[in-house]
C-alpha positions as CSV (number, residue, x, y, z in Angstrom):
1,M,8.0,-0.2,22.0
2,A,9.3,-2.5,20.4
3,Q,7.7,-3.3,16.6
4,S,7.2,-7.4,15.9
5,N,6.2,-8.3,12.5
6,N,3.3,-10.6,11.8
7,N,3.1,-10.0,8.7
8,S,1.9,-13.3,6.9
9,N,2.1,-11.4,3.0
10,N,4.6,-12.1,1.2
11,L,5.8,-10.3,-2.2
12,V,6.0,-11.6,-5.3
13,V,8.7,-9.5,-5.5
14,P,10.3,-8.6,-2.7
15,R,11.6,-5.7,-4.0
16,A,9.3,-3.9,-4.3
17,N,8.9,-3.3,-0.3
18,A,10.4,0.0,-0.3
19,A,8.1,1.3,-3.4
20,L,4.5,-0.6,-1.2
21,E,5.5,1.4,2.0
22,Q,6.1,4.6,-0.3
23,L,2.9,3.8,-1.2
24,K,0.9,2.6,2.1
25,Y,2.3,6.6,3.1
26,E,1.2,8.8,0.3
27,V,-1.9,6.9,0.7
28,A,-2.7,7.8,3.8
29,Q,-1.6,11.7,3.6
30,E,-4.2,12.0,0.5
31,L,-6.4,10.7,2.8
32,G,-5.8,12.6,5.8
33,I,-4.4,10.1,8.2
34,S,-1.3,10.1,9.7
35,I,0.6,6.8,10.3
36,P,2.8,7.0,13.3
37,Q,5.9,8.1,12.7
38,D,7.4,4.7,14.6
39,G,5.5,2.6,11.6
40,Y,3.2,0.5,14.4
41,Q,-0.3,0.7,13.1
42,G,-1.4,-1.1,16.1
43,N,-3.1,1.5,17.2
44,M,-5.2,3.0,14.5
45,T,-8.6,2.6,13.6
46,S,-9.5,-0.8,11.3
47,Y,-11.4,1.8,9.5
48,E,-8.4,3.5,8.7
49,N,-6.4,0.8,8.2
50,G,-9.1,-0.6,5.5
51,S,-9.4,2.5,4.0
52,I,-5.2,2.8,3.4
53,G,-5.7,-0.9,2.3
54,G,-8.3,-0.7,-0.1
55,Y,-7.1,2.8,-1.7
56,I,-3.6,0.7,-2.0
57,T,-5.6,-2.1,-3.9
58,K,-7.1,0.4,-6.0
59,R,-4.1,2.7,-7.2
60,L,-2.2,-0.8,-8.0
61,V,-5.4,-2.3,-10.2
62,T,-5.0,0.7,-12.6
63,L,-1.5,0.3,-12.8
64,A,-1.5,-2.4,-13.6
65,E,-5.0,-1.9,-16.0
66,Q,-2.9,1.1,-17.2
67,Q,0.1,-1.3,-18.3
68,L,-1.9,-4.3,-20.1
69,A,-3.7,-1.2,-22.3
70,G,0.1,0.0,-23.1
71,Q,0.9,-3.7,-24.0
72,Y,-2.1,-4.7,-26.2
73,S,-2.5,-1.2,-28.0
74,G,0.4,-1.4,-30.4
75,Q,-1.4,-4.8,-31.8
């Protein structure tokens, strides 16, 4: 089955794509959700995909907060 990418999300930093993909698989593994080897997530439930996306967002916000705290702690 050919995979069609209809993703309308545009990355601000395109070089971050590989890191975000890795993060998706790490989060899915932590949640006990298996992403198909072909990468097609269309057969996964909305709950599974939403859980992965929510945890990715939570982790990215945490990373940003830590980075900001590090910037301002030295002043």
